[in-house]
C-alpha positions in Angstrom: 6.1 32.2 14.7 3.7 29.7 13.1 4.9 26.9 10.9 3.3 28.5 7.8 5.0 31.8 8.5 8.3 30.0 8.9 7.9 28.3 5.6 6.9 31.6 3.9 9.8 33.4 5.3 12.2 30.6 4.2 10.9 30.7 0.7 11.0 34.4 0.4 14.6 34.5 1.7 15.5 31.9 -0.8 14.0 33.8 -3.6 15.8 37.0 -2.6 19.1 35.2 -2.3 18.7 33.5 -5.6 17.8 36.8 -7.3 20.8 38.6 -5.8 23.1 35.8 -7.0 21.6 35.9 -10.4 22.1 39.7 -10.7 25.8 39.3 -9.9 26.2 36.3 -12.1 24.6 37.4 -15.4 23.4 40.3 -17.6 20.5 42.3 -16.0 17.8 41.0 -18.5 18.7 37.4 -17.8 18.9 38.0 -14.1 15.5 39.7 -14.1 14.0 36.7 -16.0 15.4 34.2 -13.6 14.3 36.3 -10.7 10.8 36.3 -12.1 10.9 32.6 -12.6 12.0 32.1 -9.0 9.4 34.4 -7.7 6.7 32.6 -9.7 7.9 29.2 -8.4 7.7 30.5 -4.8 4.2 31.9 -5.4 3.1 28.6 -7.0 4.5 26.7 -4.0 2.5 28.8 -1.6 -0.6 28.4 -3.7 -0.2 24.6 -3.6 0.1 24.7 0.2 -3.0 26.9 0.4 -4.9 24.5 -1.8 -3.8 21.6 0.4 -5.1 23.4 3.5 -8.3 24.3 1.8 -9.0 20.8 0.6 -8.3 19.4 4.1 -10.8 21.9 5.6 -13.5 21.2 3.0 -13.4 18.1 0.7 -11.5 15.9 3.1 -12.9 17.1 6.4 -15.3 14.2 6.8 -12.3 11.9 6.7 -10.7 13.7 9.7 -12.4 11.5 12.4 -11.4 8.3 10.4 -7.8 9.6 10.3 -7.9 10.0 14.1 -9.2 6.5 14.5 -6.4 5.2 12.2 -3.9 6.9 14.5 -5.3 5.0 17.4 -5.1 1.7 15.4 -1.4 2.5 14.8 -0.8 3.3 18.4 -2.5 0.1 19.5 -0.4 -2.0 17.0 2.8 -0.5 18.3 1.7 -1.1 22.0 0.9 -4.7 21.2 4.1 -5.4 19.3 6.3 -3.7 22.0 4.7 -5.5 24.9 4.1 -8.9 23.1 0.6 -8.8 24.4 -2.3 -8.8 21.9 -4.7 -7.3 24.5 -2.5 -4.2 24.7 -3.9 -3.2 21.3 -7.1 -2.0 22.8 -9.7 -4.4 21.6 -10.5 -6.3 24.9 -11.2 -9.9 24.5 -9.8 -10.1 21.0 -7.5 -13.0 21.9 -10.4 -15.0 23.4 -12.6 -14.3 20.3 -9.9 -15.6 18.0 -9.2 -18.6 20.2 -5.5 -17.8 20.7 -3.9 -21.0 22.1 -2.1 -20.9 25.4 1.7 -21.0 25.6 2.2 -19.1 22.4 3.9 -15.7 22.1 3.0 -12.8 19.8 5.2 -12.7 16.7 3.3 -10.3 14.4 0.2 -8.3 14.4 -1.3 -6.2 11.6 -4.6 -4.3 11.4 -5.6 -2.2 8.5 -8.6 0.3 8.5 -10.3 -0.4 5.2 -13.8 1.2 5.5 -15.8 3.6 7.7 -19.4 4.7 8.1 -21.3 7.0 10.3 -24.8 5.7 11.1 -25.9 8.7 13.1 -26.7 11.9 11.2 -24.6 15.0 12.1 -26.3 17.6 14.2 -28.3 15.1 16.3 -25.8 14.4 19.0 -22.4 12.7 19.1 -21.6 10.8 15.9 -20.7 7.1 16.3 -18.4 5.8 13.6 -18.2 2.2 12.7 -14.9 1.1 11.0 -14.0 -2.1 9.3 -10.6 -3.5 10.1 -8.7 -6.3 8.4 -6.4 -8.1 10.8 -3.7 -10.7 11.1 -2.2 -12.2 14.2 0.8 -14.5 14.1 2.0 -16.5 17.2 5.0 -18.6 17.9 4.5 -21.8 19.8 7.0 -23.5 22.1 10.0 -25.2 20.5 9.4 -28.8 19.7 11.6 -31.9 19.9 12.7 -31.1 16.3 14.0 -27.7 17.3 11.3 -25.9 15.3 8.6 -23.6 16.6 5.0 -24.2 15.4 3.3 -21.1 14.0 -0.3 -20.2 14.6 -2.0 -17.6 12.5 -5.5 -16.0 12.4 -6.8 -13.7 9.6 -10.0 -11.9 10.5 -12.3 -8.9 10.0 -13.4 -6.7 12.8 -16.1 -4.0 13.0 -15.4 -1.5 15.8 -17.1 1.6 17.0 -15.9 5.0 18.2 -17.9 8.1 19.3 -16.7 11.4 18.0 -15.8 13.9 20.6 -14.4 11.3 23.0 -10.8 10.2 23.3 -10.0 8.2 20.2 -10.3 4.7 21.6 -12.3 1.9 19.9 -15.0 1.1 22.4 -16.7 -2.0 21.0 -15.8 -4.6 18.5 -17.1 -7.8 16.9 -15.8 -10.3 14.4 -17.7 -9.8 11.1 -17.1 -13.4 10.2 -15.3 -16.5 11.4 -11.5 -16.1 11.6 -9.3 -18.1 9.2 -7.0 -20.0 11.5 -4.0 -22.0 10.4 -1.2 -23.7 12.3 1.9 -25.8 11.4 5.6 -26.0 11.3 7.8 -24.1 8.7 8.8 -26.1 5.7 11.1 -23.5 4.1 14.4 -23.0 6.0 17.0 -20.2 5.8 19.8 -21.4 3.5 21.7 -18.1 2.9 21.4 -14.5 4.1 24.0 -12.5 2.2 24.4 -8.7 2.4 24.6 -7.4 -1.2 27.6 -5.2 -2.0 26.4 -2.1 -3.8 29.9 -1.6 -5.4 29.2 2.1 -6.1 26.0 1.6 -8.1 23.7 2.9 -5.4 20.5 1.0 -4.7 20.1 -0.6 -8.1 22.0 -3.8 -7.6 19.5 -5.9 -9.6 18.5 -7.4 -12.1 18.5 -10.8 -10.4 19.3 -13.6 -12.9 19.4 -17.3 -12.5 22.1 -18.9 -14.7 23.7 -22.4 -14.9 27.2 -22.6 -13.4 29.9 -25.1 -12.6 28.5 -25.3 -9.1 24.9 -26.0 -10.3 23.2 -22.6 -10.4 24.3 -19.1 -9.9 22.3 -16.1 -8.8 23.6 -13.0 -10.5 23.0 -9.4 -9.3 23.9 -7.6 -12.5 24.0 -4.1 -11.1 26.3 -5.1 -8.2 28.5 -7.2 -10.4 28.4 -10.2 -8.1 26.9 -13.7 -8.2 26.0 -16.1 -5.4 27.2 -19.7 -5.9 27.1 -22.8 -3.7 29.9 -22.9 -1.2 29.9 -26.1 0.9 26.5 -26.3 2.5 25.9 -22.6 2.0 26.3 -19.8 -0.5 29.0 -17.1 -1.1 29.6 -14.1 -3.3 31.9 -14.3 -6.3 32.7 -11.6 -8.9 30.3 -11.7 -11.9 30.9 -10.7 -15.5 27.1 -10.5 -16.1 27.2 -6.9 -17.2 29.0 -3.6 -17.4 26.7 -1.7 -15.1 25.9 1.9 -15.8 23.7 2.9 -12.9 20.4 1.3 -13.8 20.5 -1.6 -16.3 18.1 -4.1 -17.7 19.4 -7.5 -18.9 18.2 -10.7 -20.6 19.8 -14.1 -21.5 18.8 -15.3 -25.0 20.2 -16.9 -28.1 20.4 -13.7 -30.2 22.7 -15.0 -33.0 21.0 -18.4 -33.5 24.1 -20.5 -32.6 22.2 -22.4 -29.9 24.1 -20.7 -27.1 22.7 -18.0 -24.8 24.2 -14.5 -25.0 23.7 -11.9 -22.3 22.3 -8.6 -23.5 22.4 -5.5 -21.2 20.8 -2.1 -21.7 22.5 0.7 -20.0 22.5 4.5 -20.7 24.3 4.1 -24.1 22.0 1.5 -25.6 22.3 -2.3 -26.0 25.5 -4.3 -25.4 25.8 -8.1 -25.9 28.4 -10.4 -24.5 29.4 -13.0 -27.0 30.8 -16.5 -26.6 34.3 -15.1 -26.4 33.3 -13.1 -23.4 33.8 -9.7 -25.1 31.2 -7.0 -24.9 30.0 -5.4 -28.1 27.8 -2.4 -28.6 25.1 -3.6 -31.0 22.6 -0.7 -30.8 23.2 2.9 -29.8 20.2 4.6 -28.3 19.2 7.8 -30.1 19.0 9.5 -26.7 20.5 8.4 -23.5 18.4 5.7 -21.8 17.4 7.1 -18.5 16.0 4.1 -16.7 16.2 0.7 -18.5 13.8 -1.6 -16.7 13.0 -4.8 -18.6 14.0 -6.7 -21.7 12.2 -9.7 -23.3 13.1 -11.6 -26.4 10.9 -13.3 -29.0 10.6 -13.9 -32.7 7.8 -11.5 -33.5 8.0 -11.6 -37.3 8.7 -15.3 -38.0 12.1 -14.8 -39.5 13.8 -17.1 -37.1 15.6 -14.4 -35.1 14.8 -13.2 -31.6 13.8 -9.6 -31.4 13.8 -7.5 -28.3 11.4 -5.2 -26.4 13.3 -2.9 -24.1 11.2 -0.9 -21.6 12.0 2.0 -19.3 10.6 3.1 -16.0 10.3 6.8 -14.8 10.4 7.5 -11.1 7.6 9.8 -9.9 8.3 12.9 -7.9 11.8 13.5 -9.4 12.2 17.1 -10.5 8.6 17.8 -9.5 7.0 15.7 -12.2 4.2 13.2 -11.5 2.5 10.5 -13.7 -0.4 12.2 -15.4 -3.1 11.1 -15.2 -2.2 8.9 -12.3 -4.4 6.0 -13.5 -3.4 6.0 -17.2 0.0 7.7 -17.5 1.8 7.5 -20.8 4.5 10.1 -20.0 7.6 8.0 -19.2 10.9 7.4 -20.9 10.5 5.7 -24.3 10.5 1.9 -24.8 12.1 0.4 -27.9 11.2 -2.5 -30.2 14.5 -3.7 -31.6 14.2 -6.0 -34.7 17.0 -8.5 -35.1 18.2 -8.2 -38.7 20.9 -10.8 -38.3 24.7 -10.4 -38.3 24.6 -8.3 -35.2 22.4 -5.6 -36.8 19.4 -4.2 -34.9 16.8 -1.7 -36.1 14.4 0.3 -33.9 10.9 -0.4 -35.4 8.8 0.9 -32.5 6.8 3.3 -34.6 6.3 1.2 -37.7 5.2 -1.8 -35.6 2.2 0.1 -34.1 3.6 0.3 -30.6 4.8 4.0 -30.8 1.7 5.5 -29.3 2.2 3.4 -26.1 5.9 3.4 -25.8 5.9 6.0 -23.0 4.3 3.9 -20.3 6.2 3.8 -17.0 6.8 0.1 -17.6 7.9 -2.4 -15.0 7.5 -5.7 -16.9 6.7 -7.0 -20.4 6.7 -10.4 -22.1 6.1 -11.9 -25.6 3.4 -14.5 -25.3 0.8 -16.0 -27.6 -2.3 -15.1 -25.5 -4.9 -15.6 -28.2 -3.7 -19.0 -29.6 -3.1 -17.9 -33.2 0.5 -19.0 -33.4 2.3 -15.7 -33.1 3.8 -13.7 -30.2 1.7 -11.0 -28.7 3.0 -8.4 -26.2 1.8 -8.0 -22.6 3.1 -5.1 -20.7 2.5 -4.0 -17.1 3.1 -0.4 -16.0 3.0 1.6 -12.8 0.3 4.3 -12.9 -1.5 2.5 -15.7 -1.8 -1.3 -15.3 -2.0 -3.9 -18.1 -1.6 -3.3 -21.8 -2.2 -6.0 -24.5 -1.0 -5.7 -28.1 -2.0 -8.5 -30.6 0.4 -9.5 -33.3 -0.7 -9.9 -36.9 2.1 -12.5 -37.5 4.4 -10.0 -39.3 5.4 -8.0 -36.3 2.7 -5.4 -36.5 0.5 -4.8 -33.5 -3.0 -3.7 -32.7 -3.9 -2.4 -29.2 -6.4 -4.7 -27.4 -6.2 -2.9 -24.0 -9.7 -1.4 -24.2 -11.2 -4.8 -24.3 -9.9 -5.5 -20.8 -12.2 -2.8 -19.4 -11.5 -1.2 -16.0 -9.9 -4.4 -14.8 -6.7 -3.5 -16.6 -6.1 -0.4 -14.4 -3.7 -0.8 -11.5 -0.3 0.2 -10.1 1.3 -2.6 -12.1 4.6 -3.8 -10.7 5.2 -7.2 -12.4 3.4 -10.2 -13.8 3.5 -14.0 -13.7 2.3 -16.5 -16.4 0.9 -20.0 -16.0 -2.2 -22.0 -17.2 -4.4 -21.2 -14.2 -7.6 -22.6 -15.7 -6.0 -25.6 -17.6 -7.5 -24.6 -20.9 -4.3 -24.6 -23.0 -3.9 -20.9 -23.2 -1.5 -18.9 -21.0 -3.0 -16.9 -18.1 -1.5 -13.8 -16.5 -1.4 -12.5 -13.0 -0.8 -8.7 -12.9 0.9 -7.8 -9.6 -0.5 -4.7 -8.1 -1.3 -3.1 -4.8 -4.2 -2.3 -2.6 -4.7 0.8 -0.4 -6.4 1.1 3.0 -6.7 4.9 2.6 -8.2 4.6 -0.9 -10.7 2.1 0.4 -11.6 4.4 3.3 -12.3 7.3 0.9 -14.4 5.1 -1.3 -16.5 4.0 1.6 -17.0 7.6 2.6 -17.8 8.7 -1.0 -15.2 11.4 -0.9 -13.3 12.9 -3.8 -12.2 16.2 -5.3 -15.1 17.5 -7.5 -12.7 19.1 -9.8 -11.0 15.7 -10.5 -13.9 13.4 -11.1 -11.9 10.9 -13.2 -9.3 10.6 -10.3 -12.1 9.5 -8.0 -13.8 7.2 -10.6 -10.6 5.2 -11.1 -9.5 4.9 -7.5 -11.2 1.6 -6.7 -9.9 -0.1 -9.9 -6.4 1.2 -9.3 -6.3 -0.3 -5.8 -8.0 -3.6 -6.4 -4.7 -5.4 -5.9 -3.5 -8.4 -7.9 -5.6 -9.4 -10.8 -5.7 -12.7 -12.7 -6.5 -12.7 -16.4 -7.2 -15.8 -18.4 -6.3 -16.4 -22.1 -9.1 -16.3 -24.6 -8.9 -17.6 -28.1 -9.2 -14.8 -30.7 -9.5 -12.2 -27.9 -6.4 -12.3 -25.8 -7.1 -11.9 -22.1 -10.1 -11.4 -19.9 -10.5 -10.8 -16.2 -11.0 -13.9 -14.0 -13.2 -14.0 -10.9 -10.5 -16.2 -9.4 -8.6 -12.9 -8.8 -10.5 -12.5 -5.5 -8.4 -15.2 -3.8 -5.2 -13.5 -4.9 -5.9 -9.8 -4.8 -4.8 -8.7 -1.3 -1.0 -8.8 -0.7 -0.3 -5.2 0.2 2.4 -3.2 -1.7 3.5 -6.1 -3.9 6.5 -6.0 -6.2 7.5 -9.4 -7.7 5.8 -12.7 -8.0 6.9 -16.3 -8.6 4.7 -19.3 -9.5 5.8 -22.6 -8.1 4.2 -25.9 -6.9 6.1 -25.9 -3.6 4.4 -29.1 -2.3 4.3 -31.0 -5.6 0.6 -31.6 -5.3 0.0 -30.7 -9.0 -1.5 -27.2 -8.2 0.5 -24.1 -8.8 1.1 -21.6 -5.9 2.0 -18.0 -6.0 4.7 -16.2 -3.9 4.7 -12.4 -3.7 7.2 -10.1 -2.2 6.0 -6.9 -0.5 6.8 -3.7 1.2 8.0 -0.2 0.1 9.5 2.1 2.8 9.3 0.7 6.3 10.4 3.2 8.9 10.1 3.4 12.7 6.4 4.2 12.8 3.5 2.2 11.4 1.8 5.4 10.5 1.6 5.6 6.8 2.1 8.4 4.3 -0.4 7.3 1.7 -3.1 9.7 2.9 -0.9 12.5 1.5 -0.7 10.6 -1.8 -4.5 10.1 -2.2 -5.7 13.4 -0.9 -3.1 15.7 -2.4 -0.2 14.3 -4.5 -2.3 12.9 -7.4 -4.0 16.4 -7.8 -0.8 18.4 -7.7 1.8 17.4 -10.2 2.0 17.1 -13.9 4.2 15.4 -16.4 6.7 18.2 -17.0 9.2 19.0 -14.3 8.1 21.9 -12.0 10.4 23.5 -9.4 7.4 24.6 -7.3 5.9 21.1 -7.2 9.3 19.7 -6.4 9.5 22.0 -3.4 6.0 20.9 -2.4 6.9 17.2 -2.7 10.2 17.6 -0.9 8.6 19.5 2.0 5.9 16.9 2.4 8.4 14.1 2.4 10.6 15.9 5.0 7.5 16.0 7.3 7.2 12.3 6.8 10.8 11.6 7.6 10.6 13.7 10.7 7.6 11.7 11.9 9.4 8.4 10.9 6.3 7.5 8.9 6.3 4.5 6.6 5.1 4.5 3.0 3.6 1.1 2.2 5.7 -0.5 4.9 5.3 -3.0 7.8 4.2 -5.8 5.5 5.1 -9.4 5.0 5.7 -11.5 1.9 2.8 -13.7 0.9 2.3 -17.3 -0.3 -1.0 -18.1 -1.9 -1.2 -21.9 -1.8 -3.7 -23.5 -4.2 -5.8 -26.0 -2.2 -8.2 -26.8 -5.0 -8.4 -25.6 -8.6 -8.9 -21.9 -8.3 -9.0 -21.8 -4.5 -6.1 -20.2 -2.6 -5.1 -20.1 1.1 -2.5 -17.5 2.2 -0.1 -19.4 4.5 3.3 -17.7 4.1 3.8 -17.6 7.9 3.2 -21.3 8.3 5.6 -22.1 5.5 8.3 -19.8 6.8 8.5 -17.4 3.9 6.8 -14.3 5.3 9.8 -12.0 5.4 8.8 -8.7 7.0 11.6 -6.6 5.5 10.8 -4.6 2.4 11.6 -7.0 -0.6 11.9 -6.6 -4.4 13.2 -9.4 -6.5 12.1 -13.0 -6.3 12.9 -16.2 -8.3 11.7 -19.7 -7.7 14.0 -22.6 -8.7 15.1 -26.0 -7.5 18.5 -24.9 -6.4 19.6 -28.2 -4.9 18.2 -30.6 -7.4 15.9 -32.5 -5.0 12.7 -31.8 -7.0 11.3 -29.2 -4.4 11.2 -25.6 -5.5 13.3 -23.2 -3.5 13.0 -19.4 -3.3 15.5 -16.5 -3.6 14.5 -13.0 -2.7 16.2 -9.6 -2.3 15.5 -7.1 0.5 15.5 -3.3 0.0 15.7 -2.0 3.6 16.0 1.6 4.6 15.4 1.3 8.4 16.9 1.0 10.9 19.9 1.0 8.5 19.9 1.0 4.7 21.0 -2.3 3.3 20.1 -5.0 0.8 20.3 -8.7 1.2 19.9 -11.9 -0.8 17.9 -14.4 1.2 17.7 -18.0 -0.1 15.0 -20.2 1.4 15.4 -24.0 1.0 12.3 -26.1 0.6 12.3 -28.9 3.2 8.7 -30.0 2.7 8.0 -33.8 3.0 9.1 -35.6 -0.2 6.1 -37.9 -0.4 4.8 -36.3 -3.7 6.2 -37.0 -7.1 7.4 -34.6 -9.7 9.1 -34.2 -13.1 11.3 -31.4 -14.4 13.0 -30.1 -17.6 16.0 -27.8 -17.8 17.3 -25.7 -20.6 20.6 -24.0 -20.8 19.4 -21.5 -23.4 16.0 -19.8 -22.8 13.4 -20.7 -25.4 10.9 -17.8 -25.5 7.7 -18.5 -27.4 7.8 -22.3 -26.8 6.2 -24.4 -24.2 6.4 -27.8 -22.6 3.3 -30.0 -22.2 3.1 -32.9 -19.8 0.1 -35.2 -20.0 -0.9 -37.1 -16.8 -4.0 -39.0 -15.8 -5.5 -35.8 -14.5 -5.0 -33.9 -17.8 -2.4 -31.7 -19.5 0.0 -29.3 -17.7 1.9 -26.6 -19.5 4.9 -24.4 -19.0 5.5 -21.4 -21.2 9.1 -20.1 -21.5 8.8 -16.3 -20.9 11.0 -13.5 -20.1 10.6 -10.0 -18.6 7.7 -11.1 -16.3 9.1 -10.8 -12.8 10.2 -7.5 -11.2 13.7 -7.2 -12.6 14.2 -10.9 -12.2 14.7 -13.8 -14.7 14.7 -17.4 -13.7 12.8 -19.3 -16.5 15.3 -22.1 -17.1 13.3 -24.8 -15.4 9.9 -26.3 -16.1 8.8 -28.1 -12.9 5.6 -30.1 -12.5 4.3 -31.5 -9.3 2.6 -34.9 -9.9 1.0 -35.6 -6.6 1.1 -39.1 -4.8 0.6 -41.2 -8.0 3.2 -39.5 -10.2 2.6 -41.0 -13.7 3.4 -39.1 -16.9 1.9 -40.4 -20.1 3.5 -38.0 -22.6 5.7 -35.0 -22.6 6.5 -32.7 -25.5 8.4 -29.5 -26.3 6.2 -27.4 -28.6 8.1 -24.6 -30.3 6.7 -21.3 -31.5 6.5 -22.6 -35.1 4.3 -25.6 -33.9 7.0 -28.3 -34.3 7.1 -30.9 -31.5 9.8 -33.0 -29.9 9.0 -35.9 -27.5 10.6 -35.6 -24.1 11.5 -38.2 -21.4 8.7 -39.1 -19.0 10.6 -40.6 -16.1 9.3 -39.0 -12.9 11.3 -37.7 -9.9 14.2 -36.4 -11.9 15.4 -33.5 -14.0 15.7 -33.9 -17.7 18.0 -31.7 -19.7 16.4 -30.3 -22.9 18.5 -29.3 -25.9 17.0 -27.7 -28.9 18.3 -29.5 -32.0 15.5 -28.3 -34.2 
């Protein structure tokens, strides 16, 4: 019996059994209707399978040889990693061409097939394919006298050939440019590695919140109801009162009643609850319909009345119940977001529709922030959504918004996961990095010019959607515009969260990104199914036939132990000159290879060097989540200055003037992937370290002078 016959038989048996049960369970007309629905779903499922087979034989058949080459690349990677020998990959002489040093051992190897071309026309003999590979090799050196192993890395591009009709082995290869080689000793050291207790909430143990505590700082995991605090030289879990979790929850710390103290607001299924100064939780807003997936909350005074208002977003998981974001590049079919106006006295009003945001409230939103991007003195809204990208809404100063997204052009499209804010070009306006993802399979299909003719827009948007991370710079009177500096930050894999920090205090901001989706036993990846089939199958409404199709495809993946955006490493883009970045996470010791999600950057030990805390989201070889804290032990030769607030101050900024110019830090919320850490403004000052002036500039334009003594933290209290 063929696989297709077995599937058909199973479906038909299921339909018959369902129909028989329905006949016994209900009146005949109702049973007949349900039987007809089940029969239609079964036929629809079989039609979807037929369409998949037909597309593989026709539209996608030119990609078949490339898929076989990709299988050989995966097999070579697994051979190399299993043996610890780079030569086992199957590109003879690669180690020599890269200049691999003697006495080092293979730690990590990654090759991604990004493009393909066939220079010999079909029908004139065997076809020779040339494929472009992006590679990374990481080696451990011998242990030094300090007990540390030096790390050697090489990032490179390879062109390799394969003749169709022969065994799928890459026969010749050459570097298409000089390799980027780095070496050094790790400067971040493991400080804590704590397994996160799920406490019955399932996988959603976040949001991750940084909060002042009696021990200095605490890292709350709101969903799990725990917080990590300093314990001797390490960290330990303690119970947390940071929220009454109801499965998935979003949270924010903000002064919502204007008393100068921060309250904690939590969105769960029922609506919005706030914990007051007495520790009691109060329901302040009841959602008109149950909130299905609260994702992000940001606060800001959008109408100038002195109260902080809230933008509460929701995400919607794809595939669930057989629905799929439609269209995959501009989906606006998720669970609704809510703009909650603070009317004082604990009263909140949903003004989403009257504010002008109603038409865009159904994005599948991951992150959002209030930010004055156009420099006109009021707070605009930036929003990053999966299956859509970046949206920008400009404020008229009274809390009414106009959509400025079309002005961003195609650069706004992406699988948006989070964002980060800083003054990347030092022009006084905030800039924004949209965290996204790239895709080897999408790049392959683009290089081959392949796409479904009945879905032209799907193909037209593929390259923009998979560009990766994008940097947008603030523009007076306009909002945001795409920056060419994006090129140095774009490729990070399947990225989730980002943190901006000056880890070496040289005065240039660096960017840390956490990566990885579903790593399983095989490096073979499922994304070919996504690009060739899934995006053409589903629609926004739930569909039982499509659900069966998705489940069956995912079962095939699980049986094959295939990953889905897995086998990646976290990235650190270190700024070496204004606008120029070098990726050196392995050298720094922050390239975790487990799938990660949340990230915060903060000086957790008060030494002026920014540390990192990240969470993992592992499903293989065993499901688990961990909080990993990495302590910055870089040389302390550079100077710095920092400012701390106990109560977040969204909409305001701190400006520090040095001999080199003005540096700025905007207080923002909702930017990281389900993470909030913006209680510290840290500025690296380099070897000289002088500060000429420092000011806190509030949203209303008022200014307060701040201390300028370097190499220390200054506590900032808003007495305005």
